C-alpha positions as CSV (number, residue, x, y, z in Angstrom):
1,M,-12.2,-30.9,29.9
2,S,-15.3,-28.8,29.2
3,R,-17.0,-28.6,25.8
4,S,-16.0,-24.9,25.5
5,I,-12.3,-25.6,26.3
6,R,-12.2,-28.5,23.8
7,L,-13.7,-26.2,21.2
8,Q,-11.1,-23.5,21.9
9,A,-8.3,-26.1,21.7
10,S,-9.6,-27.3,18.3
11,L,-9.8,-23.8,16.9
12,L,-6.3,-23.1,18.1
13,S,-5.0,-26.3,16.5
14,L,-6.7,-25.4,13.2
15,F,-5.1,-21.9,13.3
16,V,-1.6,-23.2,14.0
17,T,-1.8,-25.8,11.3
18,G,-3.1,-23.3,8.8
19,A,-6.3,-25.3,8.2
20,L,-8.3,-22.1,8.4
21,A,-6.3,-20.4,5.6
22,T,-8.5,-18.7,3.2
23,P,-7.6,-18.7,-0.5
24,A,-7.4,-15.2,-2.2
25,E,-10.4,-15.7,-4.3
26,S,-12.6,-16.4,-1.2
27,L,-11.5,-13.4,0.8
28,H,-13.9,-10.5,1.1
29,H,-12.6,-7.0,1.7
30,R,-14.2,-3.8,2.8
31,V,-14.3,-1.7,-0.4
32,K,-15.2,1.9,-1.4
33,L,-15.9,2.5,-5.1
34,E,-16.4,6.1,-6.3
35,G,-16.6,7.7,-9.8
36,R,-16.8,6.4,-13.3
37,G,-14.3,6.4,-16.1
38,A,-12.3,4.3,-18.6
39,R,-9.5,3.8,-16.0
40,T,-9.7,2.7,-12.4
41,V,-7.4,4.3,-9.8
42,I,-6.5,1.8,-7.1
43,L,-5.6,3.3,-3.7
44,E,-3.4,1.1,-1.5
45,S,-2.9,2.2,2.1
46,G,0.2,1.9,4.3
47,L,0.8,-0.1,7.5
48,G,-2.0,0.2,10.0
49,D,-4.1,2.5,7.8
50,T,-7.6,1.8,6.4
51,L,-9.3,3.2,3.3
52,E,-10.2,6.3,5.3
53,V,-6.6,7.6,4.8
54,W,-7.7,8.5,1.3
55,G,-10.7,10.5,2.4
56,A,-9.2,13.8,1.3
57,V,-8.4,12.7,-2.2
58,Q,-10.5,9.8,-3.4
59,A,-13.5,11.9,-4.5
60,Q,-11.3,14.6,-6.1
61,I,-9.4,11.9,-8.1
62,A,-12.8,10.5,-9.3
63,A,-14.5,13.8,-10.1
64,G,-15.7,13.7,-13.7
65,C,-13.0,11.3,-14.9
66,A,-12.0,8.1,-13.2
67,R,-13.3,5.2,-11.3
68,T,-11.6,4.9,-7.9
69,F,-11.2,1.9,-5.6
70,S,-10.0,1.9,-2.0
71,Y,-10.2,-1.0,0.3
72,N,-9.0,-2.5,3.6
73,R,-6.5,-5.3,3.3
74,A,-7.2,-8.7,4.9
75,G,-7.3,-8.5,8.7
76,Y,-8.2,-4.8,8.8
77,L,-11.6,-3.4,9.9
78,G,-14.5,-4.9,7.8
79,S,-12.3,-7.3,5.8
80,D,-11.9,-11.0,6.2
81,P,-8.8,-12.3,8.1
82,S,-6.2,-14.4,6.3
83,N,-3.6,-16.8,7.6
84,E,-1.6,-16.5,4.4
85,P,1.7,-14.7,4.4
86,R,1.5,-10.9,4.4
87,D,4.1,-10.5,1.6
88,S,3.8,-8.6,-1.7
89,A,2.8,-11.6,-3.8
90,T,0.0,-12.7,-1.5
91,I,-1.4,-9.3,-0.9
92,V,-1.4,-8.4,-4.6
93,A,-3.1,-11.8,-5.4
94,E,-5.8,-11.0,-2.9
95,L,-6.3,-7.5,-4.3
96,R,-6.5,-8.8,-7.9
97,A,-9.1,-11.4,-6.8
98,E,-11.2,-8.7,-5.1
99,L,-11.0,-6.5,-8.2
100,Q,-12.3,-9.4,-10.3
101,R,-15.1,-10.1,-7.8
102,Q,-16.1,-6.4,-8.0
103,N,-15.9,-6.6,-11.8
104,V,-13.3,-3.8,-11.8
105,K,-11.3,-4.4,-14.9
106,P,-8.0,-3.0,-16.0
107,P,-6.4,-0.7,-17.0
108,Y,-5.4,0.4,-13.5
109,V,-3.6,3.4,-12.2
110,L,-1.9,2.2,-8.9
111,V,-1.5,4.6,-6.0
112,G,0.4,3.2,-3.1
113,H,1.4,4.9,0.2
114,S,4.3,3.8,2.4
115,L,4.2,0.0,2.8
116,G,1.3,0.0,0.3
117,G,3.7,1.5,-2.2
118,L,5.9,-1.5,-1.9
119,Y,2.9,-3.8,-2.7
120,M,2.0,-1.6,-5.7
121,Q,5.6,-1.8,-7.0
122,Y,5.2,-5.5,-7.1
123,F,1.8,-5.2,-8.9
124,A,3.2,-2.9,-11.6
125,R,6.3,-5.0,-12.2
126,N,4.6,-8.3,-12.4
127,F,1.4,-7.4,-14.2
128,P,2.4,-4.6,-16.6
129,D,-0.4,-5.4,-19.1
130,E,-2.9,-4.4,-16.4
131,V,-1.2,-1.2,-15.3
132,T,-1.3,2.1,-17.1
133,G,0.3,4.2,-14.4
134,L,1.9,4.1,-10.9
135,V,2.0,6.8,-8.2
136,L,4.2,6.1,-5.2
137,V,3.4,8.2,-2.2
138,D,6.5,8.2,0.1
139,S,6.8,4.5,-0.6
140,T,8.7,2.0,1.4
141,H,11.9,0.9,-0.3
142,W,12.5,-2.9,-1.0
143,E,15.4,-2.9,1.5
144,Q,13.8,-0.7,4.1
145,R,13.4,-3.4,6.7
146,L,10.7,-2.8,9.2
147,A,11.4,-4.2,12.7
148,M,9.5,-4.5,16.0
149,G,10.6,-2.0,18.5
150,N,10.1,-1.8,22.2
151,Q,9.1,1.8,22.5
152,A,5.6,3.3,22.0
153,N,6.4,4.9,18.7
154,T,3.9,5.5,15.9
155,P,4.6,3.2,12.9
156,Y,6.7,5.8,11.1
157,N,8.4,7.8,13.8
158,S,11.7,6.2,13.0
159,R,10.7,4.5,9.7
160,T,12.2,1.3,11.0
161,A,11.1,0.6,14.6
162,V,7.4,0.4,15.7
163,T,5.6,-0.2,18.9
164,L,4.9,-3.6,20.2
165,F,1.4,-2.5,21.1
166,M,-0.4,-2.9,17.8
167,P,-3.0,-5.1,16.1
168,W,-1.9,-8.6,15.1
169,I,-2.3,-7.8,11.4
170,M,0.2,-5.0,11.6
171,R,2.7,-7.3,13.3
172,R,2.3,-9.8,10.5
173,E,2.8,-7.2,7.8
174,I,6.0,-6.0,9.6
175,N,7.3,-9.6,10.0
176,D,6.7,-10.3,6.3
177,S,8.0,-6.9,5.0
178,V,11.5,-8.3,4.4
179,T,10.1,-11.0,2.1
180,A,7.8,-8.4,0.5
181,G,10.8,-6.3,-0.4
182,E,12.8,-9.2,-1.7
183,Q,9.9,-10.2,-4.0
184,V,9.8,-6.6,-5.4
185,H,13.5,-6.5,-5.9
186,A,13.5,-9.8,-7.8
187,S,10.6,-8.8,-10.0
188,P,11.0,-7.6,-13.7
189,L,11.5,-3.9,-14.2
190,A,8.4,-1.9,-15.1
191,L,10.1,-0.6,-18.2
192,G,7.2,1.2,-19.9
193,T,4.9,2.1,-16.9
194,P,4.5,5.9,-16.4
195,T,5.4,6.5,-12.8
196,I,5.3,9.4,-10.4
197,V,7.3,9.1,-7.2
198,L,6.2,11.6,-4.5
199,S,8.6,12.0,-1.6
200,S,8.2,13.8,1.6
201,T,10.5,16.7,2.6
202,R,9.6,17.0,6.3
203,G,10.6,14.2,8.6
204,P,9.1,13.2,12.0
205,V,10.0,15.2,15.1
206,G,13.5,14.3,16.2
207,E,14.7,13.0,12.8
208,T,18.4,13.5,12.5
209,P,20.0,15.0,9.3
210,S,21.6,11.6,8.5
211,A,18.2,9.9,8.8
212,R,16.6,12.5,6.5
213,A,19.5,12.0,4.0
214,L,19.0,8.3,4.0
215,A,15.2,8.7,3.5
216,A,15.9,10.9,0.5
217,R,18.4,8.5,-1.0
218,L,16.0,5.6,-0.7
219,Q,13.4,7.6,-2.6
220,D,16.0,8.4,-5.3
221,E,16.7,4.7,-5.6
222,I,13.0,3.9,-6.0
223,A,12.6,6.5,-8.7
224,A,15.7,5.2,-10.5
225,D,14.3,1.6,-10.5
226,F,11.4,2.8,-12.7
227,P,12.9,4.0,-16.0
228,V,10.2,6.5,-16.9
229,A,9.6,7.9,-13.5
230,D,9.2,11.5,-12.5
231,H,10.4,12.2,-9.0
232,V,8.7,15.0,-7.1
233,R,9.9,16.1,-3.7
234,V,6.7,17.6,-2.2
235,N,7.4,20.8,-0.3
236,D,6.3,21.1,3.4
237,S,5.0,17.5,3.5
238,G,5.5,14.7,6.0
239,H,5.0,11.0,5.4
240,Y,1.3,11.4,4.8
241,I,1.5,13.5,1.6
242,Q,-2.2,12.7,0.9
243,R,-3.1,14.7,4.0
244,D,-0.5,17.4,4.0
245,Q,-0.6,18.2,0.3
246,P,-3.6,16.3,-1.1
247,A,-3.7,18.3,-4.3
248,V,-0.3,16.9,-5.3
249,V,-1.6,13.3,-5.0
250,V,-4.8,14.2,-6.8
251,E,-3.0,15.8,-9.7
252,A,-0.5,12.9,-10.1
253,A,-3.3,10.3,-10.1
254,R,-5.5,12.2,-12.5
255,K,-2.6,12.9,-14.8
256,L,-1.8,9.2,-15.2
257,A,-5.5,8.4,-15.5
258,G,-5.8,10.7,-18.5
259,C,-7.9,13.4,-16.7
260,H,-7.6,17.1,-17.2
261,R,-5.1,18.8,-14.9
262,F,-6.5,19.2,-11.4
263,I,-7.2,22.8,-10.5
264,G,-7.9,23.7,-6.9
């Protein structure tokens, strides 16, 4: 056996046994910090998305008021990989460790899109002393089980089935999404956390009326699980509300961050 083959075999063995697992406090993430203020707005992306998905809103949220923090989760471009589970508890632990490393202290306003919204629900419900507001942008529901499909769909064409042709980190997040949802549902209620639930009103091409009704019901259930939530159905918006109607996301985040009402 050649030296290179032996090395490859050793590395594979380490990966399988988890010996290369990196603790949360040692992971480094690609981060974008913008603005200054008493509160920090944390922007958590959805499945397959990087911090660029917040490009239309981050600077506007920060303007003259708040510090903003966007980042790429472990395994995404520019961030360290991790062999740890991709569930809510682990991802939030990694985020909190990165915030500490960057000396970004609470209070936080959490903004989570899609699967990132599920993770931010966990954060808000388990660390309420650190959270002063929560914005859920067409968030995934704790029982909205993602599954691997066998068609070349985009991640949210059906909201449940996704393509097999995707990066490994996305596969891992999908595989652990059930556990992530169970962790959220088992968490304490965020009884006093001001919350704004933003829901899309325009489904993907080919969505049936029954699927649209189900999506609306799941958003209603998310809002009902946060006792002081305002639920806003965003007109003429698909799943990416931060792109279709960015002013709505900006206004919600700035409102919870204590900024003046966004005008634009």
